[in-house]
N, C-alpha and C positions, 0 to 999 in steps of 0.2 A: 687702780681705782679712779673713776672719772670724777673730777671735781667740778663744781658749778662753773668756774671760769673756763675749764676745758670744754665743757658741754656748750657753753655760749659761744666759744671760739669756733667750734665745729659747726654750730648752727649758722653763725654768720658767714662762714666760708661756703657752706653748701647753698645757702639762700642767695648769696651774692652771685653765684653761678647760674641759678635757676629762675630768679624772679625777673619779670618784666618791669614791675613797679620798683620804686625806691626802697632801700633798706636804710633806715635812720638809726643813728646811735647818739648817745649823749654828747653834746658839743656840736652836732650838726646844726646848720642854720635853721632848719625847719623843725627841729626836734621838739622844742617847747610848744610850738603851735600844734604839732601833731598829738601831743599828750594832753592838751587842754580839753576840759570837759565842761558841760553845762554847769555842774556843781563845783564852784570854786573852792569848796572845802577839801576836795580830793586832790592830793598832791603826790602822786605816785610816779616813780621813775623807772620805766621799763629799760631793759638793756638793749632791746631791739624793737623797732616798729616797722613792720612790713606793710607798705602801702600798696595793697593788691589792686591790680587792674582788671581781674577777671577770675573765673573759677580755677583756671590753671594755676595762678599764683596761690590761691587758697589751698589747693591740693598740695602744692610744694611745701607750704608752711606746715600743714598738718603732718605730712610724711616726714619732714625733717625733724620737727619737734618731737614726734613720737620716737624717732630713732635716737635722738640725743637726750631726751628726758627733761628739756627745759620747761618751766612753767609757761602756760599759755592763757591769754585772754583774747576776747574778740570785741573789737570796737566797730560799731555801725554808725548810728547817729551821735553817740556819745552823750545822750540826753538823760540816761538813767541816773536817778538821784543818788543811788548807792555807789556809783563809780566803778562797777564791776567790769567796765570796758578796759580798765588798765590793771596790770599786775606789776609789782615791783620786781626788778631784776630778772624779768622773763621776756617772752616774745609776745607782742601785741599784733594780732592779725587785724589790720586796719582796712575796713571795707568802705571807708567814706568816699573814695573816688569811684566806687561802683554805684552810681546813683541814677542810672537811666530808667525811665518809665516809658513803656509802650502800651498804648490802649488799642484794643480791638473793639470798636464801637458796635459792630454787628453781634459779636458774641457777648458784649458787655463784660469784658474781662480786662483788667490791668495787669501787665507783667512788670514787676517792680524789682529792681536790683536792691540788694540789702543795705546799701549805703544811702538810699534815698530818704529824704525827709517828707513829712506830710505835705509841705508846700509844693514839693515836686510832684507828688501824686495828684493833689488837687488841681494843680495847673494843667496837667495833661488831661485828666478826666473831664474837667469842666469845659474843655474845648468841644466836647461832644454832649454836654448837658448830662454828665454822669458823675456819680460820687459813690464812695463807700464809707461807712461809719469809722472814723479814725481820729480820735483825740480832739483837742481844742487849742492846740498851739502849733503853728506851722513849722517850727524848728524841731519838733519831736521826730525822732527816728522811726521810720516805719517798722523796722525789724523788731526792735525792743518792744514797741507798743503791741504789735500783733502777737508776738510770742508770749506776752504776759496777759493776753486777753483783749484789751483795747476797748475803751468806751469813749463816747463823744456825743456831739449834738444830735446825731442821727440814730443812736443806738436803740431807742425805744421803737423806732420805725423799722430798722433793718438788722438789729442784733449787734453783737460785738464785732470788732475787727476780725477776731479769730473765727467767728461764725461765718464770715464771708471769705475766708481763705479756701481756695479750691485746689491748690497744689503748691509744692515748694521743692526747689532743688537744694540738696543738702550734701555737704562734704562731711562724711562720717569720720570717726576717730581712726579708722584704718586707712584713710586717704582715698576712699571711693566717692564718686559723685553719683548720688542716687536721686530718683524722682519720687517724692512722697505725695500720695493722694488717697482717696477712698479705695482705689483699685490697686495701688502699688505701695507697699510698706504701710498698710493702714494703721498699724499700732503706732508707728512713728508719727504719722500724720495726725492721729488723735492727740498725741503728746505735744506736738508743736502748737496746737490750738489752745494756748493758755498755760502750757506747762513750763514756760521759760526757755532759756537759751543754752542748756547744757547737754543737749543730745548730739550736737554737731554744729557745723557752720552753715546756716542757710545763706545761699548766694542769690537766690531769686524767689520771689513770691508771685502767685497769681491770685488776684482778688476779684470776687464778683462785684459788679457795679450796678447801680440803680439810677433810674432817671431822676434827676434833680438839678435845679438851677437853670440858667446861671444865677438867678436871683431867688432869694428866700425871704419870707417874713421873719423879722427878728424884733424882739422886745427887750428893752433894758429900762429898769426902774430902780433908781438910787434913792433909798430912804435914809433919814438920819438914824444913827445907831440906836438912839433912845426909843425908836419905834420897832426894835428888832423882834420883840415877842409877838406883836400883832402880825408883822410881816412873815415870820416863820410859820405861824399858824395858818395864815392865808395861803402860803406856798404849799404846806402839807395838805390842806383841804382841797385846793385847786387840783393838785396832782392825783388825788384819789379817783377822780372821774375823768381825767384828761385823756383825750384820744392818743393813740400810739404815735401820731405824727408830731406831737409836742415833746420836745426835749427841753427840760427846764432845770436850772440850778439856782440855789440861793446861797450867796457868798457874802462873807464879811471881808472887806479890804479897806484901803485908804483912798479917800477921794483924790483922784489925779489932780496935780497942780497945773491945770490948763482949762481953757474953755472947752465945753460950755458950762463947766461947774463953777458955782459961785466962789469967789476968792476967799470968802470968810470960812468956807468949808474945806478948803484945800488941806490935805494931810489928815483930816479927821476920819474916824471910822464911819463906814457906811455899810448898810445891809442892802444887797443888790439882788433883784430878780432878773435873771438872764434866760431868755427862752427863744426857741426857734421852732418853725413849723416845716416838717419835711413833706411838702406837698404844694398845692396851688397857693401862691402868695396872697391872693385876695381872700381865700378861705382861711389862711393862716392869720391874717390881720383880724378877722372876726373871732377866731378861736382864742387868740391871745388877749383880747380886750379885757377880760376879767382881772388880769394882773394889774391893771391900772386903777382899780377901784380901791378907795380908802386911803387915808393918810395924806400927808403933804410932802411929796417927793422933792428931793434936791434937784433931780433931773429925771425926765422920763421921755422915752422915745419909742414909737412903734412905726417901723418903716420896712420897706423892701430893699435889701442890700445884696450885693454879690456874695455868693457862698464863700468865695475865697477871702473876702474881707471879714466875714464872720470867723473863719478858721484862723485868721492872724490877729484877731482883736486883742488877744492876751499877750502877744509877743513882747511888747515893751514893758509889761508889768512883771515879767519873769526873764530878766536879761541874762544872757550867757555870762558865766564867770562870777556871778554873785554867790553868796554862801547860803546853802539850802539844807534844811533838816525837815523831813516829812514824816508824818505818821498817818494811819488810816484805820477805819472801821467800816463794817457793813451793819446796817440796821434793818430790821423787818418792819418797823414802824417808827414814828417820831412822836412819842408822847410828850405831854406838856412838861413833865419832869425833866426829860432829856433836853428840851428847848431851854428850860431854866438853867440847867447845868452848863449847857453850851454858852449861853449869854454871859454867865458869871465869869467864866474863864476867858472868853474872847475879849472881854472889856479891857484886859491888860495886854493885848496882843502887841509884841514888840516887832521891830524890823520894818524897813521901808518897803520890802518886797514880800511881806507876809500876806497870806490870805487863808481863809478856811471856810468850810461850808459843806453843803449837801448837793450831790449829784443824783438825779432821779434815775432809778433802775426801772423795772417793769417792762410792759409791752413785749416786743420781740425777744428781748434779753431773757425774760423769765419764762418764755414758752418753750425753751430748749431744756431737755432733761439735764440734770446735774452731772451725769456721767457720759453725755453724748460727746463732749469735748473735755479737755483737761481743766478748763475753766469751770469751777463748780458752783459759783455764787448765783444760783438761779432763783433763790427764794428771798433775796434782799430787795427792799423797797428803796433804800438810799445807800449811797457810797459816801462816807464822810472823809473828806480830804483835809488834812492839817498841813498847810504849806508854809513852814517858817522860812523867811528869806531876809537877808541883811547884807551889808557891805563889808564890814570889818571883822577881823578875827576876835577883837575884844568884845564883840557882841555874841559870840558863840554860846557861852555859858547861859546867858539870860534867855536866848532864843530857844535853845535845846530844852531847858527846864520848862519853859512855857508850853512847848509842843507836847512834852511828856505829861505835863499836868492836865492839859485839855484832853489828851488821849485817855488818861486814867479816869477823868470825870465822866467820860462817855462809855467806858467799858461795861458798866452794869446794864446798858441798853443794847449792847452789840451782840452780833451772832457768834462771834469768835472767829469769823473769817476775815480775811484782809486781802486787799488788792495788791498783787505782787509788784505792780509798776509803781506803787507809792511806798514801797518798803525802803527804809534807809540803809538797812544792812546790820543794825544792832538789835533787831527785834527778837525777843525770845519766842521760841516755837513758831517762828515765822513761816517755816516751810509747811507744816501741817495746817496752819491758819490759811495759807494761800491756796492749798490744794485739797483740804478736807479729805473726804473719803476716796478721792482719786490718787492720794499720795502713794499707796502701795503699788498701784498699777503703773504709776510714773516711774517708780524705782525699778520695776521689772523692765520697762522700756530702756531705762538707763543702763541696766545690766546687759541688755542685748546690743545696744549701739555704742556704748562707751564703757566697757567693763573695767578698763584700767583708770578711768577718771581723768582723762586728758582735759576735759572741759569743766572740771569741778569748780573753777573760779566763778562760774555764773550762778549757780543755785546750790541749795543744800541737800540735794537728793542723795549725795554720797555714792558709794560703790557697793 
């Protein structure tokens, strides 16, 4: 009978002979650094971490793990809040060193290795005045974002990150490297566009790029929290008729303790309108002007800034290693009663790194059929993100309770769907909420490409 220790020993022996990259074990000097994730609440201890240098290393990991039966997880950017990149007492296939990005400016396609972060992709694409819609935090991993759907500042203009995926190289559970696209393995390609990461190990993505930058028009308007009701109504009404080029969010967070914010407001709650224009900056400045009407802002700015600066604007507010607990909803509308419920719960928001609010859907996101990709949320007007964040373990109970309370208060107004990239991992019925009517089709794809459940650590599709 094979014991877990025997299986791990066999795995380590075989991988040591086959890997070009390092194979880390507990006690190795770089082990703790390799298992560190964005969410400091996650403290898992893998038995082995294989730091892959290319697809050949990934193939070796999959073939060996399948033969020995050790648990497997896949780490790319390590930014997923649920921490599924790590498994206890198993093998982590670590792709973080595979972070190269190559841009074909003539074809307007970016070829992106799975360990790349958004900052890597933006840096290379912006050299040619190109971009793809991908998140709002430069440290986010490209792989996890795209496989979960992916939304950001440019989504109303250009769709989700998954909508812009044109091909992917995937190591399947049987150890093959295959190319997935509309023409090759189309069902797998459909599933990869929003269906999560449990069908195989994507080693390389190809994304469609769009002309944008290097500068974009951006607006930020910080209002006192006591003006939240008026600001949220202004935001809702403005976005009803906003052109697709405008991406806008309305967030509650704490006033940063730095200039240009008034010292008397530092650390206080503020409701913020954050918007950008995916087009000509001069036209954008005109289009964003209505956001500055009304109230007495703490700080307001309408300017033309580098797109890369916009993409990294939230980095300091969500530092790596802080403790995070997130929840999410989709809404088809934002009625006054939902605004009131939101304000009532947000007023007690704990945590130095907490934020919550509304990201606008619509535009190109909603013009795609719900079954055209695995990402089904094409009828939502708003994505509600509840981002609890703090520093110390003794803050966990208060922060988690607050996030769950706010989530419950908004449930009566929600669609029942949920953005998989904001799932914490303890959500009931999270899988059906994330995938809706696409769930059964995703299960069939899972049965085809991973019938024995080698990659079950990533999602709840099961076998």
